[in-house]
N, C-alpha and C positions, 0 to 999 in steps of 0.2 A: 481837747483846744485848753490850755491852764486859764485860771482866773487872770486878769489884766495886773499889772503889778502899779504901786502907787510911788512917787517920790516922796508923798506926805506922811504923817502919820493916820491910820484910818483904822483904830480899833472898832471892831467888828465883831458881835457874836457868830461863835461858827460853831459846826457841829460835825465833829470828828470821830472818824473809824480808825482805831490802832491795831495792826495788825503784826502777830507774832511768830516767827515758826520753831513751834516747841523742838528741841533735840537740836536745834541748827547747831552749835558750837562742837558738837558731838563727830558730824559730817566731814568728809574728807574735802581738800577745795573745790574736786571738780564738780562732786555732788553738790556743794552749795550754790555754786552755779546754776547748776539746773535745777537745782528745787524753786531758787530764786526766780528763774526763767519761769517755770511752770507756774508759780504762784500769780506774777507781772500775767500770763497769759490767763488765767480765771480770771482774775477781778477785773482787766480788760475789757472782758467780754459780757459781763453782767450787765443787764438791762439799765441799773442804774446810774451806775458808772459810764454810759455813754450818753445814757440822758442828761445826768448834769456837765458830762464833760462837753458837749454838744452847745450849750447855753453860756457854755464861758464860765459856770460858778463851780468850781472844782479843782484844789490844789493837792497834787500826789506829793508826796515827800519818800522818798527811801529811807530806810532805817536800817539798813544792814542786814538783818535777819528778817524783816519785815518792811511793813509799808506805814506811812499815816495817809487817809483819805482826808479833806477839809472840806466840807461842803458848807452851802451859805445859804439855803432855803430853808427847810425844817429839818425840826430833829428826827422825822421818820427817814431821813435819805441813809445817814450812815446804817441805820437798823434795817432796812430794805437791804442794803447794799451787804451788808454783813448773812443776811438771810441768804441771798442770794449766790453767796460764794460758800456758803454751809451747804449749799445744795450742791454745787457743782464738785467742792469734795469728796461727793458720795464715792465718784469715778474716778477718785487719785486716793487711797488709801495710805499711803505712801507720806502724804502731805499734812503732817498735823499742825493746825492752829489753834491759838487762843484768840481772841478779840474783843476791844472795850472800847466803849463809846462814854464821849462825855459834850454837853453842850456850854460852851462859855466864852470868854473873850480872850480873841489873838491879834496879835498886830500882825501885817504884813510886812515881809521886808525883802532885800536879796542878800544873799550867803557870798562868801567868796570866790564862788563860780559865776556868779552873776546871774544867779537861779533864784526863781521864786521862793522863800520858805516863810515859816509864821513860828508866831512864838508867843507864849503866854499861859496864862492859868488853863485856857480850853483845851491843849494840844496835852499839855504837864497832867493834867487830871485823867485824860483819857488814856494815857500812857499807865498811869500808877492804878486806874481802873482795871488795865489789860492785864499789869503784873501779878492781878488779885486770882487770875483764872489758870487752869490745867488745859489740858489738850482738850479741843471741842467747846469748849466754854465761851458764849456770847454773856459777856456781862455789861449793863449799864450801869452809870451812876445815876443815883437816887432822882436828880432833877430831870435826867431824860427819859427817865421814866414816868414821873410824875406829868410829864409833858405826855404821854401816849396811852396814859391808863383810861380816859375819857373812851377810846376808840375802841370798838367791840373787836377790832380784827387783832390786836395785841394783849388786850387785857388779861385773857386768860392763858396768856403764855408770859404773864411776868410772875416772879417768885422772887420775893425779897429775901435778903441775905440776913443785914442790920448792917453796922457801921463795922469800920475796918481800919484800923489804924496804918497810914501808908508812909512813904517818907517824909522826913522832916515832924513826924508828929503830926499830920494832917492828917482827920478821921473823914472820911468818905462814907457814903451810904451805897452799897452795892444790891441791884439786881439781876437776876440769873435769867436770861430770855431762854428758853427754849419750847419745841413741841414736840409730838409723837415722831417725827421724823428728823427735825434738826436740833446743834445744840445737845449741851451735854447737863442730865437733870443731876447731877453728884454735885454734893458741897463741896467749893471749893477748898484743897489742901490746908492753904493759909489761913482760912476759916476754922478747919478743924483743928489747928495747931494755937490759933491764937482762942479758942473755946468760945467763939462769936455764937449766939445764940442765934439758929435760921427761923424764921416763921416763912410758916407752909400755907397760910390762906392767902397768899399773893397780895399784891401791890393796890394798898387802897388809895384814895384820893386825899391828898394831905389838908387839911385846911390851915395850917399855917407852917411853914419851914421849921426844919429840926435844927440843931445848934450847929451841925457842919454846915448845912446850907446857907445858914445867916451868917459865917465866916466869907463864905465865898458871895452871899451878896454883897457885906459890909466891904469884900476886898474888891469887888466889881467896882460899886461904888466911887471907892477912892480914884478907882484907878480912870472911870469915865470923868470923874471934877477935874481930871489934870490933864486931862484929853480932848476935852469939851471942843475946843478947835479943830482936832482932829477929827473927832466923830462928824462934826458938821461935813466939815469936807468929803467926809467919804460918804455920806447921804446924798453929796451933789454930784462924788464923782466913783457911783459905785459900779460894778461889772455888768455888760450887759444881762438884761433878762432876770437882776435880782430884784427880789420882792420885798418891802420891808414886813410882811407877816405872811405866814403859810396860806393865807384865803385870799387875799387881793390880788387881783388878775394883773398882767403886765400893761403899762400907760397905755399900749395901742391895743387893748382886748376890747371887744364890744360883740351884745350880743342886740339881735333885730329882733323884738318881742312881738308878736301878734297882733296886728292894728285892730281895732274895733269900728264895727261895721255900724253905723249913725244912719243908713239908709231905710227907709220905711219898706223897702221890698228886699223880704230877706235873701230874695235869690242873689241879690248883689253882695253879698257876705264873700262871695270867693272875687269880686273886686277887691276888698281889702284883702284878703288874702295875698291875692297876687301882686297886688300894691307892695305888702311887706315883703315876699319875695323876691322883686325884682330888686327891692333895695338890698336885702339881703345877697344876693345873688352878686349885686355890682359890688359892694363891698369886699365880698369874698376871694374877687379879682387881685385885691391889692396885698403883694406879696408884704408890704410892711404892717399887716396887720392882724390882727390873728380875731376871726370872727365866727362863730359859733354855729352850728347846724343847726338845719332847719328843723329836723326830727325834733333837737333838744328843745329848741324855744317855743314849739308848736305846744309843747306840753302844758304853758303858762295861758294858752287861749280859754278866753269863759270872761265873763260878767265877775267875778272873783277879784276882792281887792288884793293889787299886789305888794309885796315885801319887797322894793326894789334892790334892797342890801344882801336879804337873803338870796334873793334870784343870784346877784352877781357874784354871790360866796360859792351857790350851786353851780353857776356855770364857770366860775373860773375868771371871769371878767372883770376889768374896772368900770365899765361904760355899757349903758343900754341904751336903745332909741324903742321909744314907741310913739304911738300916734291914733289918730282915725282917720277914717275916708266915710264920705258921704255923696252917695251918686244922687243925683234928680235930675232925672232927664237926660240933657246934654253936657249937664255941667257936674264937676265934680271937685269937691274940696277935700285936700288931705292935709291935716295936721303933724306936723312928727316934732319931737323934740328927741335933745340928746342932753342924757342926765348922766351924771357923775354916780356911780353906784354902791361908793363908798360912803359917800356923804351925803346922798340925795338932793343933789344940790341941779341943777338945772342949766346946762354948759351953752345951751342955743334951742332955739324952738322957733319957727315959722309954722303959717298959714297960704296953702296955696288955694287959689279959688279962680279955676280955670274952665275953658272947655274940656268935656271928656276928651276929644284927640289930644289933648296936650300933656295926658298922664301920664305918659311914658318920659316926656320931657322931664314931668317934675321930679318922677322916681332919679332919675340921673344927676337932676341938680341936688335932689337930697342927699344921697350917695357921696357926691363930690364933696360938697359943703361939711360933711359931717368928717371927712379925710383929711381936709382941712383943719378941722378943728382940733383934731387928734394931732395934727403935722405927721400926716403919712406921707410918704411919698411917693409920687404917682409917677410911674413910667409913661412915656408916649402911648404906649401900645395899650397899658391900662385904662391912661383915660378916653381912649379911643373906644375901647369896648364897653364902657360904662355908658357913652355916649349913644350907642346903637341903640334904635327902638327895635323889639324883639317884634313885632308886626304892627302893621296899619290898621290891622281890623279889629276895633274890640269884642264884638261878635266873638270871633275866633281866639283870642286873648282869655275871655271867660271860659270856654270849650277848654281850653288849656289847662288856663289853673285848677278849674273842675276835675281833672284826668290828675291831674299832677298833687292835688290833695289825696285821692285814693291813693294813686302810686305812692305815695311816701307814709301813709296813714298806718303805723305798725301791726294795726289788725287786720288790715287788708292782707291779700296774697291769693288768696281762693282764684278759681278759675272764674268764677261768677267778678268779683272786682277786678281784674285784670281786663276782662272781657268789654267790659265797661270803660275802661279806662281807654283801651285800644278804640270801642265808638267812638267817643268825644275827641280823640285826637283824630280820627280820619275825619271825624265832621270840620275841626279847624283848619286842616290842612289843603282840604276839600274849597274852603273858604281863601286861603292865604296859601297857596303854591306853594309860597318862597317862606314861609314861618319854620325857621332853622330849628328851633328850640323846641317844637312841637316834632319835626322828625326823630329827635332825637329819644324825647319820650317816648316815641311811639316805637324805634325798634327795641329800647328798653322793653316795654309791654310784649312786645312778640318772641324777644328771648326769652324772658322769664317763663311764658308760658311752654316753651321749649324745653326749657333747662330741666324746671320745677317734675316733668315728666306730665302737665297738664293737657300737652298737645305737644307729644314729642312726635313732630311729622314734619315729612320733607316740604309740606304746605305751609304750615305754620313758618320754619326756617328760612323761607322764599321769600314771606313780607316782611320779617325782620332785616334781613338782606335789603329789599328794597326802600325800605325806610332808610338803612344807612347810606343806602348810595344817594338816595337823595338828600341828604342833610351833608354829605364828603362832595357834592355836585355844589350846594349853596357854600360851602365853608368848609373845603377840605383843611386847610389850618388851625382851625379853632382848636381850643379845648376839648371843648364837649365833643366835638368830632372824634378826635384821639381817642377820650371814654368810652366812647358808645363804640369803637371800634375794638379796643382792649375789649369791653364787654361781651362784644360778640364772638370772637376769637376764641375767648375762654368758656364760656357757655356753649356754645354751638360746636366747636372745634376742638378743645382742650388744647388747643397753641400756645404752653405757657409763658414759651420765651416772647412769641410775637405781642401776646395780650400786655406783659409786663412792660414791650418796649415802648407800646402805645401810652402804657399809664405814666411811664416817667415824663414823656412827651407832653403829658397833659396836664401832667402836675405845675409843669413851668410857668402855664397862665393860670392855674386853679390851684393856688396853693395852700387855700384854704377847704377844699372840697373834702372830707371826708371818708367820700364814697372809694377816691384814688386808694386810700393808704387804706382801709376796709377791703378791698379786695385785692389791692396787690398781698396783704397777708393770706387772703384766701386761698389765692395763686399759688403761694412759697408753702403756702400747707398741703397744698395737693399736691408740688413738688418734694416733700418731705422735708423741706425748710424749716423745722418749726419756732428756731430763736430768731428766725426773721421775722418770720408770719405773727409771733406773739409781738414782737416790740411794733408790727405796722398796726395792728389790730390796736395794742395800748396808744398808737399817736392817734387812730381812729376817733379813740374812745375821749382824749383830748378836745377834739374838734366837736365832737357829738357826745357829749358825755351823759345826756340821758336815754341813747338810743340801746333798747334793749337787746337789738340784736347782736349790737356790737360788744355790748357788757359781756352777754351772758351765754348760754348754753352753745348760740352758733357762732361765739365768738371770743373772746378773752376767755372766759371762764370754761367755753369746750374745749380749747386748747391744753389748761392745764388738768382736764378731766381724762381728755385722750391720751395724754401723757402720765395717767396714774398719778396726778401732783394733786390730790384734792386739797389738801391744807392750802394750796394757794388761788386752789377756785374759788374756794367759800366767800374772798373777801369780795370779790366779783358779782356774784350773787346778792350779796348783803348790798351790794351799792344799790345795785337794780332795786332791792327792797325799800332801801331808804326815799325813793322817790316814787313807787308804787308799790306800796306796801302789802296791795290784794292782788298781785300780778300772780295769778294760780299757777301757771308753767315756772316762772323764777321757784317759787314756796316749793313746787316739789321735786324742780331739778336741784337746790339745795338740801333737802332729806334725802333726795336719791343718794346722794354723795356717801352717805353713810351703808347704803345696800350696796354699791358698787368698794367700796373702799374696804370694808368690815365686816362686808355679807350680814347685814344688821336690819331688816324691813321695817323695823320700829318706826322712827321717824316719818320713813314713808308713808307706811300705813295711815298713822298718826296725822300727818298732814292732810291725806286725803280724805280721810275721816272727817276732819277738820272743814275743809275744802266742800262737803258735798254735806255738811250738815247747815251749811248755810246758804248751799244752792243742791238742793237733794237730787237736780237733775244731773248735777254734776257738767262744768265746760266740758264740749268737747276735747279742747285743749289738752286735758290729764286724764284722758282717758284712756291713753297707750299705758302712761305710768300705773294706773289703776291696775290696768290686764296685767301688766310684766311684775307687780306685786304680788297679785293674785295667784299668779303661775309660780314665784319665788316660794310664796306658803303653801303650793299647793292645795289651795282654796279653789275645788270647781264651783262653787255657788256662786264666790265673788266675782270669778273670771268671768261667767257666763251674766252675770248683772252686770259687768263693764262693757261684756260684749253689746248689749240690749241697748246701755249708752251711746254705744258708736254708731247705732243708727243700720236700718236695713242694708242701704247701699253704702255704708262706712265702709273704710278702709283702714289696717293699722300702717302707720308711716315707722319703719325703725331702721337705723344707720343710712337715710335716704331711699330706702326700699320699701314699695308699696305691698301690704298682703291684701290679697280681698278676702272678704269677710268669712267665707266658706274656709278659706285656710285655716282662719283663729278658730273657727266653728272644730277644726279637724284636730289642731293642739289641744285645746280644751279635751276633746274625748278622748285623744290619745292620754294625755294625762290622767283621768280618771278610768283608763281601762275599758274604754267600751270601742272596742275595737268595730264593732260593725255601726259606730256613728261613726267613727272618726273614718272609716272606709267612704262611706257615704260623702263626708262632707268634704273628702281628698276628690273622690273623683268629679262632682262640684266646681269644685276649687281648679281644678285639671282644665276644665272644661272651657271657664274664663280667661283664665291666664293662658292657656294656647293660642287663644284668638291674639294677645296682647304678642305674644312671642312671634307670632306670624304677622304679623302687620309689621313688626319691630326685631324681624332675627338678629340683628346686633347690638341689641341693647341688654348690655350683661346685668344690669339691673333688675329686669326683666325676666332672664336666663334663669338667675340662681334660685328665684322662687320656682319657677316651673322643675326646677331640679329636687328642691324638698320636698314639695307635691309628691314625685316622681317614686323618691324614698321612703316618702310617707305610706305609698301604695306596693311598695314593694317590689318596682320597677328598678331594679339597682344598678343595672348598664345603663340604662336612659339619665336615671338621675346624678351618675356620677359623670357619665359625657356633658351633661348641660351643666355641673359644677365647674368641672374643669374647662369646658367653653367660654361661662363667664368670668373666669379668672383670665385667660387668652384674652378675650374683649378688653377688659379692663385690670391691668396688671399692674401693682405697686409701682414699679418705675414710671407708669404713664399717669398715675393716680393713685398717691398715698393715702387720700384718704376714705374713696370707694372703694378704692384695691384692695386695700385690706380688710374690707369687709366683705369683699369676693370670697377672701382668703378664709374669713372667718364662715361663710354660708358653705362654702366645702369642704370642710371640716365637718359643718354639722350634718351636711350632706352625708359625707360615708360614716359618721356615727350612727346614722340612721341606717344607712345600708350593710353596718357591719363590717366596714372597713377601717380597723380600731390602728392599723398602722398610717393608714393614710391621713386618715382624723385625727392621730396626733403629732401627726409630719405637718401638718396645716396649720395646726392649734399653735404648736413652737414657732412657726415664722409668725401668726397673728400677736403673740404674748410679747416679743422680741420688739415689734413695733409700735408707736402710737397707734391705737388701735379701740374701736369700741368691746374690745373682750376686758373683762373687770373680772376681780378676785369675787365678788360677790354674783355676778354672773355666772360664773361656770360652780363656783359651789352650789348655787340655789336655784338655779331653771333648770326646768325640768329636759330641755333639749338636749342635755348633756350626758343622761341616767346612761344610755348605753355603754358610756365611758368610765363611770365608776368603778371602782377598784383595779383599775390598769394602773400601775406603779407609775408607767411614763404621766398618764393623764392626774394623777393625783401630784406630782412632782409641777408640773403647768400650772395647777393650782395653786402652789405655793408660790411659783416664780410670779403670779398674778399680785400678789401681794405688793409686791416692789415695784416702784416707779420706774419706768422706761429710761435707758441708759442712751443717750443720744450719740451720736457718733460724731 
């Protein structure tokens, strides 16, 4: 949807991307039409284009041999869009583009065909900047570069070219944007012709504007002065969703921060969490609001003083809610206030002092009052949902709140944590058999135990089904019911289409639930719909901007890594480290990109050493990476130390596959040429793995491990049969994520068994798809040693340097 036109003057600062097809005039007419159609398709598919178009903050202007895209939020938008276009062009070699970006004043108007157009220095200078480039160049005006230089995502890729004279004698500062994969690092021909001196040190922050920029600023001031009335009108009639600054959230965006517990009994802290969570849940039902998810707001729990302006910027919201809860006997006092995070001004506040039995009515009143303060529209269905009490049993609610705290804590997720949550929720529904929300959470906990292989048994699945059926009986049409059913169809049955249908239904009544977008992204990833998956995960990140799972290796960054688009994965890991600078998993994941991308273990090695220097015992969460790094470096001592750190009964987790300790011992012994020890370890590993396979004969993730063990023992026929069976049970068509891992492990089994033809055949499949296969793994890990020297394998190693080309 294009930005809405205005009939009055409304000068605005726009961020313009101008695109030009190089060599367009030399093409035949039919070729010109084809190339423009192709360019249009590419541009419209970019995530940034879709995102800006969806909120009505984008104007598209055809320009004969190209186009101009006019954004209105931040100067980063056109730059991000240009990078996404450049990336897509890798699969369209005949389409040669040059692009230019500038921020400046523009005025919207209608052209002779009654279509929206813009005029002004903003778009004029963008075209001049573009005109300075050759094929492949992404050039920015110095003004745009100065806005981006402080961001670690962009700074390394900005290379100042200097000033150049453009049309009408105007001088413009130009910066070349390029990475190792995208853009054109060569000095543009126009700069060489004018003899302009290129700066090679990268763009530096400018303390004061240079002459060219002063001229632009003066011109802008004059224009703004003459059109002051128009500017004021624009600010009051701006396009929906637009913001005056890049950090301000929309007017109807809000985060409900953790409430402080003032009760003497510390156990009542769960009551404070429960009150806050119910208010958040009620507000999140309102489609007219943007509400940040619980996982992100819980990061601000604790006694430290809060800087609400910073929190608002970090979460991308304009308002925050905070408060306290004090429970004494059968009385409860709730103090809540709504604050404008941009000004620290309190917009509303109230103290509720009532019987404990009224606590749910208090939560509903607070949510409705806040919605009214923000002028959010409530549908009758939304109002009814907000007024509904979760339970009439306060003790059951406390049990439920404690379980939900466990399930939503990022560090949780082990079998003991999930089982504790199950026990608490089982107690809650025993006290109140009509406790709908508790049944939904109980179904989730059972499904998680089943899906993550912690208890992959029919008995556990039956418990999940029973909880889901109870929830369905109570409220068959509730969004939470559809969400729980979608989760179950995905995790228990791999019914992706059925799960997506349930999630789409859930989204109608749970518009702010990040879990829906995250699950949708996960399912689309397993279907092989990688672009759609990434967009939904990025949407989940907007609603849950401090959720490590969504941002990091399991989410957006993980998608880009599997696509071997490592440069794009880096900023997502960096976002996590911006608010969790000591998160060990993210640190090693970020450092591991160079291992996968460039076969360089040094950053990973140094990061692991740094973490272990602070904590010599090494967090269990990084031991997998420590072990992989040691294997890549062929360091048997380090590998054995990592194995010790795993613990006696620990398992190695890789590609969603679990490997027992004895298997890892066998791998290390095999690498160090200790054949006797390797055989002994693999025999022990087989005895353990065979029990798992016998209990779950159709579980491909377990069967492929047995195949590797048999290959290590020289049982070639059994190994190949087990590897092939794992691929049959979990084909890529059924699961693009785990299925391709099965292909990878069949290739490894074949390599160990001496079947190089099959190994290279399977490896070729794995490298063509988004997969855990990387250049660094193939180049360095000992698993692939039997294939080294085979020209087919060496060619595949080189192929793994390139990003995956999506169809």
